[in-house]
N, C-alpha and C positions, 0 to 999 in steps of 0.2 A: 587307559579313559582318551581315544580322539577328540579334537573338537574338530568338528566338521562345517565345513561353509557349500553352498550350490557355489558353483564352478559352471558358465558355458562353454559346452565344450563346441567343437565345430561343429557346422551339420552334416549329419549324415549325408551318406550317398542318396539322390533320391526326392531331395528337398526336405523342406521344414519339417519336420512333426511326420514324419515316414520311420520307421527302421525296418531293420531285418536282424535274422538271431548274428550278422559279425557284427553288427556295427554298436554303438554308445548311445543312449538314451543327450537329451537335444540337455537336459538338467541333469547333472551328475551330482554325487554327494562326493565333494573330495577334503580329503583330512589337510590341517591348514595346520604346522609346527611353527613355533616361537623359539626366543635362546630362552636356555635353562630350563625349555619343554620336558626334558628328558627325566634331569633333577625331581620336578614334581611329580610324575608319573612315579618315580621309584618311590619319594616320599608317601604318595598316597598310597605306593604299593605296600609298605610296612605299616601304616596306622589301624591302629586293631580299636570300636569301640565297645566299650566294657560301658551294661548295665546297670544304672546307676544303683539296681540292688545288690550288685556285688565289689562296690566300691567298697574297702576297710575306711569307713568314717568312724572315727573315734565320736563316742556320744556329747554333745553341746553340755559343756561344762557352765552352770550361774555362777555370775560375777560374784566378786567376793568384794564389803564392805571394805570403805578404804580407814576404816574407822575402828571398827574390831574384828575386820578380817573373817568375819561370817559370811560363808554362801548368801549369796539374796534370793527369795524361793518367791514368789509371787511380784508385787507391786514396789519398786523400786523409785530409790527418791537419786536423780543423777543430774550433778553440777558438771556447765560446759566451760572451758578457759581454754578459747581458740579452739584449733581443732582436737586439744584433748576430754577426753569427757570419764569425771569421774562418781564414781558409784557408791551411794550409802543406802542403808535400810531405813533411814528414816532423817527428816531433812536436821535433828536437833545432831545428830553425829554429824554432818556438814558443818555447821556452824560452829562444829566441835574443832573439827578439821580445819578450818577456816579463821578460826580465831589463832591456833599454833602453826599454822605455814610459814607464817612469817617469820616466828619467835627465833632468833638466834641457835637456840639450845637444842629447840626441836623440830627444826626444816628438816633436816635429814631425815629424821624417823617419818614424817610425814611424810615426806616425796618417798620414800621408800615401798615399794610396789607391796599389795596388800600378800599377793606370794609366796615372797619371801621374808616377808615378817608373821605370820601363820606361823611356820613349825617354832620359829626363837619366843613367839608369844604364848603356844597351846605348850611348849615343852617347858617352858620353867611354872606354866601357870602362874602369868600376870596376864591384866587387858593395858589397852593403849594408854588408858588412864593412870594404872599405876607408873610404867614405862616412865610420862611426859611427866610426873610427879618425881621420881627421880632425879630424870635433870633437869630440874627446874633448882633440885635442890643442891645437887655437885654443881651446877653454876649460879649457887648463892655461897659455898661454900669460899670457891673461889675466888670471890667480891670481896668477903668480911679479910680485911687486914691482918 
Protein backbone atom coordinates (compact mmCIF):
# COMPACT_ATOMS: atom_id res chain seq x y z
CA UNK A 1 0.00 0.00 0.00
CA UNK A 2 1.68 3.14 -1.18
CA UNK A 3 0.89 6.68 -0.12
CA UNK A 4 0.24 9.03 -3.01
CA UNK A 5 0.43 12.78 -3.25
CA UNK A 6 -0.42 15.11 -6.10
CA UNK A 7 2.60 16.23 -8.04
CA UNK A 8 2.72 19.02 -10.56
CA UNK A 9 4.54 17.79 -13.58
CA UNK A 10 5.99 20.03 -16.22
CA UNK A 11 3.56 21.43 -18.73
CA UNK A 12 3.04 19.18 -21.69
CA UNK A 13 4.03 20.39 -25.11
CA UNK A 14 1.43 22.63 -26.65
CA UNK A 15 0.53 24.59 -23.51
CA UNK A 16 -1.42 24.22 -20.27
CA UNK A 17 -4.33 21.85 -20.26
CA UNK A 18 -3.53 20.16 -23.55
CA UNK A 19 -2.28 16.61 -23.66
CA UNK A 20 -1.41 14.19 -26.35
CA UNK A 21 -1.02 10.42 -26.20
CA UNK A 22 2.71 10.61 -25.40
CA UNK A 23 2.54 13.30 -22.68
CA UNK A 24 1.70 13.04 -18.98
CA UNK A 25 -1.31 14.80 -17.45
CA UNK A 26 -0.68 18.07 -15.61
CA UNK A 27 -1.57 16.63 -12.18
CA UNK A 28 -0.18 13.12 -11.78
CA UNK A 29 -0.26 11.11 -8.56
CA UNK A 30 3.24 10.03 -7.68
CA UNK A 31 4.21 7.84 -4.74
CA UNK A 32 5.94 9.41 -1.75
CA UNK A 33 8.36 7.51 0.42
CA UNK A 34 9.71 7.98 3.93
CA UNK A 35 12.37 6.35 6.08
CA UNK A 36 11.16 2.98 7.34
CA UNK A 37 8.41 2.71 4.70
CA UNK A 38 9.49 -0.74 3.56
CA UNK A 39 9.40 -2.10 7.15
CA UNK A 40 5.89 -0.69 7.62
CA UNK A 41 4.71 -2.24 4.38
CA UNK A 42 6.24 -5.61 5.34
CA UNK A 43 4.51 -5.46 8.73
CA UNK A 44 1.19 -4.56 7.11
CA UNK A 45 1.53 -7.52 4.74
CA UNK A 46 2.09 -9.88 7.70
CA UNK A 47 -0.89 -8.62 9.71
CA UNK A 48 -3.91 -10.88 9.75
CA UNK A 49 -7.30 -9.81 11.01
CA UNK A 50 -9.08 -12.60 12.92
CA UNK A 51 -12.81 -12.19 13.54
CA UNK A 52 -13.80 -12.13 17.20
CA UNK A 53 -15.93 -15.24 16.78
CA UNK A 54 -12.81 -17.31 16.07
CA UNK A 55 -10.67 -16.08 18.97
CA UNK A 56 -10.23 -18.67 21.72
CA UNK A 57 -11.23 -16.67 24.76
CA UNK A 58 -11.93 -18.37 28.06
CA UNK A 59 -15.37 -17.85 29.53
CA UNK A 60 -15.33 -15.06 32.12
CA UNK A 61 -15.14 -16.46 35.63
CA UNK A 62 -17.03 -14.80 38.48
CA UNK A 63 -14.88 -13.18 41.18
CA UNK A 64 -14.35 -15.01 44.46
CA UNK A 65 -15.37 -13.60 47.83
CA UNK A 66 -12.27 -12.61 49.85
CA UNK A 67 -13.84 -14.08 52.99
CA UNK A 68 -15.57 -17.34 52.07
CA UNK A 69 -13.79 -18.04 48.72
CA UNK A 70 -17.11 -18.80 47.01
CA UNK A 71 -17.82 -17.52 43.48
CA UNK A 72 -20.00 -14.41 43.60
CA UNK A 73 -23.02 -14.69 41.30
CA UNK A 74 -25.21 -11.65 40.77
CA UNK A 75 -24.76 -8.64 43.07
CA UNK A 76 -21.55 -8.25 44.98
CA UNK A 77 -20.16 -5.92 47.63
CA UNK A 78 -16.93 -4.23 46.49
CA UNK A 79 -14.48 -2.64 48.88
CA UNK A 80 -11.97 -0.24 47.28
CA UNK A 81 -8.59 0.29 48.91
CA UNK A 82 -6.59 2.57 46.64
CA UNK A 83 -6.25 0.93 43.22
CA UNK A 84 -7.23 -2.51 44.56
CA UNK A 85 -10.81 -3.81 44.64
CA UNK A 86 -11.87 -6.53 47.06
CA UNK A 87 -15.11 -8.37 46.26
CA UNK A 88 -17.39 -9.89 48.89
CA UNK A 89 -20.69 -11.77 48.94
CA UNK A 90 -22.18 -9.23 51.34
CA UNK A 91 -21.26 -6.47 53.76
CA UNK A 92 -20.90 -8.81 56.77
CA UNK A 93 -18.08 -10.68 55.03
CA UNK A 94 -16.43 -7.34 54.23
CA UNK A 95 -16.68 -6.24 57.87
CA UNK A 96 -15.25 -9.52 59.16
CA UNK A 97 -12.38 -9.29 56.69
CA UNK A 98 -11.66 -5.68 57.71
CA UNK A 99 -11.70 -6.65 61.42
CA UNK A 100 -9.07 -9.37 60.93
CA UNK A 101 -7.02 -7.76 58.16
CA UNK A 102 -4.57 -5.91 60.43
CA UNK A 103 -4.43 -8.43 63.30
CA UNK A 104 -0.86 -9.80 63.16
CA UNK A 105 -1.89 -13.46 63.54
CA UNK A 106 -4.51 -13.36 60.76
CA UNK A 107 -3.24 -10.66 58.38
CA UNK A 108 -1.33 -13.09 56.15
CA UNK A 109 -4.41 -15.28 55.78
CA UNK A 110 -6.61 -12.28 54.93
CA UNK A 111 -4.11 -10.95 52.38
CA UNK A 112 -3.82 -14.30 50.58
CA UNK A 113 -5.86 -14.34 47.36
CA UNK A 114 -9.09 -16.32 47.57
CA UNK A 115 -8.05 -18.41 44.57
CA UNK A 116 -5.00 -19.61 46.54
CA UNK A 117 -6.98 -20.22 49.75
CA UNK A 118 -9.97 -21.98 48.17
CA UNK A 119 -8.30 -25.37 47.47
CA UNK A 120 -6.89 -25.42 51.00
CA UNK A 121 -10.22 -24.62 52.64
CA UNK A 122 -12.30 -26.93 50.49
CA UNK A 123 -9.72 -29.73 50.75
CA UNK A 124 -9.69 -29.56 54.55
CA UNK A 125 -13.40 -28.87 54.81
CA UNK A 126 -12.92 -25.75 56.95
CA UNK A 127 -14.07 -22.16 56.65
CA UNK A 128 -12.33 -18.82 57.13
CA UNK A 129 -13.85 -18.56 60.61
CA UNK A 130 -12.34 -21.94 61.58
CA UNK A 131 -8.92 -20.96 60.26
CA UNK A 132 -8.94 -17.59 62.06
CA UNK A 133 -10.13 -19.19 65.29
CA UNK A 134 -7.25 -21.71 65.08
CA UNK A 135 -4.71 -18.96 64.38
CA UNK A 136 -5.92 -16.82 67.30
CA UNK A 137 -5.89 -19.85 69.65
CA UNK A 138 -2.33 -20.66 68.57
CA UNK A 139 -1.27 -17.06 69.23
CA UNK A 140 -2.84 -17.20 72.71
CA UNK A 141 -0.93 -20.42 73.47
CA UNK A 142 2.33 -18.78 72.47
CA UNK A 143 1.65 -15.78 74.74
CA UNK A 144 1.01 -17.93 77.83
CA UNK A 145 4.03 -18.35 80.16
